[in-house]
Structures are given as C-alpha cells and as structure tokens.
C-alpha positions in Angstrom: 7.4 1.4 16.4 5.5 0.4 19.4 1.9 -0.1 18.4 2.4 0.0 14.9 0.8 -2.6 12.6 2.5 -3.6 9.4 0.9 -5.7 6.9 2.7 -8.3 5.0 0.3 -8.7 2.3 0.4 -6.4 -0.9 -2.5 -3.8 -1.2 -4.9 -3.9 -2.2 -6.2 -7.3 -1.5 -9.6 -9.3 -1.3 -10.2 -12.3 0.8 -13.0 -14.5 -0.8 -13.7 -16.6 2.1 -16.7 -18.2 0.7 -14.5 -19.4 -2.4 -11.3 -20.1 -0.5 -8.9 -17.6 -2.0 -7.3 -14.2 -2.1 -6.6 -11.8 -5.0 -3.8 -9.2 -4.7 -4.3 -7.2 -7.8 -6.8 -4.4 -8.2 -8.1 -5.1 -11.7 -8.3 -8.8 -10.8 -10.2 -7.9 -7.6 -12.6 -5.4 -9.6 -13.3 -8.2 -12.2 -14.0 -10.7 -9.7 -16.6 -8.4 -7.9 -18.2 -7.7 -11.1 -18.4 -11.4 -11.5 -20.0 -12.3 -8.4 -22.3 -9.3 -7.9 -25.6 -10.2 -6.5 -28.3 -10.5 -9.0 -25.8 -10.1 -11.7 -28.6 -9.2 -14.1 -27.1 -5.9 -14.8 -24.1 -7.6 -16.6 -21.3 -5.6 -15.0 -18.9 -6.9 -17.5 -21.1 -6.4 -20.4 -23.9 -8.3 -22.0 -22.5 -9.6 -25.3 -19.2 -9.4 -27.2 -19.4 -5.7 -28.2 -20.2 -4.4 -24.6 -17.4 -6.5 -23.1 -15.0 -5.1 -25.3 -16.2 -1.5 -24.3 -15.9 -2.4 -20.6 -12.4 -3.8 -21.2 -11.5 -0.5 -23.1 -12.8 1.6 -20.3 -11.2 -0.6 -17.7 -7.7 -0.2 -19.4 -8.3 3.5 -19.7 -8.8 3.9 -16.2 -5.6 1.6 -15.4 -3.6 4.0 -17.7 -4.7 7.1 -15.8 -4.3 5.7 -12.3 -0.7 4.4 -13.3 0.2 8.0 -14.3 -1.5 9.3 -11.1 0.0 7.0 -8.5 3.3 5.9 -10.2 5.0 9.2 -8.7 4.8 7.9 -5.4 7.0 4.6 -6.1 9.6 6.6 -7.7 13.0 7.2 -5.6 14.2 10.0 -7.4 11.3 12.4 -6.6 11.9 15.7 -4.9 9.7 16.6 -2.1 8.0 20.1 -1.5 11.0 20.8 0.7 13.5 20.1 -1.8 14.9 17.1 -0.3 15.1 13.7 -1.9 
C-alpha cells in the first residue's frame, strides 16, 4: 500500500537510549519504568519483600486478565460479526 508504514519491531517496545538497549515485552517494560522512575522514593516495585510479593501478585493478575481480553485478536478461527472467518 502506498504511504503505509510497516513496523518491523514487535509492539509494544521501549527504546532506552540512555542505557543503550530496547525492550520488547510489556511486563519487562513496566518493570523497567518502575525501576528507573525519577525519585524512586515511592518504591514502585514495593518497599520490602512483602510489598514486592504483593506487587508481583497484582502484576500477574493483570497479565492474566490482559491475556484473556487480548487473546481473541490473535486467534485464527474467530468468526467476525458478519459470520465470516
């Protein structure tokens, strides 16, 4: 298609130019952002073992829900609203 832009990278992705690398997995991106957040006094990944475990629990719950909600778009056998595959 003329004028179309095709990305070769998987989405989502984050380019950390300051540190010289790219991340291509959504959970890794979220954790990286939490680690490098300015003034990380809020302990975005949890302050202590118990809070870190609870952050992990919440993150995995969100990942489970996200997988269920977005998985349908990747299935090949899904019937469209018009009844076509």
